[in-house]
N, C-alpha and C positions, 0 to 999 in steps of 0.2 A: 487714432487719426484715420485709419482706413475705414473703420466701421462708422464713425461719427461724421467727420467732415466730408469724406468721399462717398459715404453712404453705400459701402460695399458689403456684400454678404460674405460670410466666412469661406464658402466654397469658391467665390469669385477671387478672393484674396489668395487662396491656395493655388489657383491656376495662373496667377500673374507672375511675371518675372520681376525682379527688383527694378529693372530699368523701366518697365511699364508703370510700376507703382510710383517711381520717382517722377515720371513724366506726368502722370495724373495729378500728383501733388503740386507740381510746378504750374500746371494748367489751372488748378483750383486757386492757387495763390494769385495768379494773374487776374482771375475773375474777381476775387475778393479785393485786390488792389484797385481794379477798375471801379468797383462799387464805392470804395472809400474815396477815390478821386472825384467821383460825381458828388458825393456828400461834401467833400472839401470845397468843391467849386460852389455849391449852393450856400455853404456856410460863409465863404468869402464874399459872395454876393450880398448876403444878408448883413454881414458885419460892416463891410466897406461903405455901405450907404450912410453909416453913422460916423465915419472917420474922415479926417482930412486926407487929401491925396498923399501927403508925405508919410502918413502913418498907416496906410492901408496894408492889409495882409495879402499874401499871395498864396495860391493853391500849393505851390511848391513848399512853402514854409509849413503848412498844415500837414502835407504828406510826409515831410521829413520827420515830423514828430510821431506820426502814426506808423510809418514804415521807415525806420532808420536805414541808412545805406550800409549794407554789409561789406565785409572785406572782399568777398567774392565779386560783388557788383562794382566796388571801387577798382579792383584789379581789371575787370572787363572794360570799364570806362578808360582806364589808363592805357590798356592795349589798343583800344579803338582809336584813341588820340594819337598814339605812336604810329599806328598804321596810316592814319590820315596825314600826319606830318611827313612820314617816309614817302608816301605816294606823291605828295606835293613837291618835295625837294629831290625826289628820285634817289 
């Protein structure tokens, strides 16, 4: 992972802390996710031209197949919603 995807050298990896490595991996994941989102958007544009409005696909549907929601992301979303509700109702 570090040598291929992150393009690190062995001595660079040795000098990094686990937190730095994790942060780099999260950043790379976001870059890849953004690239996939662009591709999903263009795919939706190309496909939706040929479909009726009721049957058109959404970028979110494509992204959920490429990047399924993890338990960690689901928990973060749940916590975000709870905070929003709590701030609204006090």
